[in-house]
N, C-alpha and C positions, 0 to 999 in steps of 0.2 A: 100349308103356306098359301098365301094369296098372291097371285101373279099380278105384276104391274103391266098394264096395257098402254099402247101408244096414246090412247085418249086420256088416260090418267096423267101421263107426262105432259100432254098438251094443256090440259086444264090447270095443272100445277104451274106450268111455265107462264101462264097468263095471270097468275095471282100475284098480289103484292108481296106476300112472304117469299115467293121464289125470287123476285127481283132483288130482294134484300139479302137473301142467303146465297144465291148462285155465285156471285163474285168471290165470296169466301171459300166456297167449294172449289172453284177453279184455282185459286191461289194455293189452297192446301194440296191439290193434285200436282201442281207445278213444283211446289217445294218437295214433294215426295219423290219426284222423278228427275228433276233438273239438277245439273252440277254447276258449280261456280256461278251462282246467281249474284250479280252485282247490284241489281235494283229490282224490286218487285213491289208493285202498288196496285191493288185491286180494291177500290173503295167498296165497302159493304155496310150493312146496317142503314142508318139514316143517310149516310154519304153515298150509298148505292143508287139513290134516286136522282143524282146530279147529272145534268146533260154533259155530253162530251165522250171522250174515250172510256171504254169499259175498264181499262187497266194498262199498266206499263210493266214490261218485263225486259230486263237486260241481263243476258247471261253469256258466258263464254263457252265455246265448244258447240257440239251438235247433240241435241237430244235424240235418243234412240227411237222415239216414236214420231218424229217430225219428218215428213217427206218434203224435201226441198224441190223447188222448181228446177227444171233441167238447165235453165239459163243462169243459175245462181253461181256456178263454178264449183259447187260442192256435190259430192256423191252421197246419197242416202245410204245408211248402213243396212 
């Protein structure tokens, strides 16, 4: 098995295919772990090259992997 090094990830992240695929990967990871998603939009493919926000996520509840700031009024699990 070939190990992936930080340099490999950095080179991939700077490539156009990564910019097209990465938002879809993030959306898939969110769908796999988040509960009660009311809106999710992470443009990918040709739409992934548009300026502006990388994506929109609206969900109810607290995800188990998100650490909230101490001033948010919520306690992380």
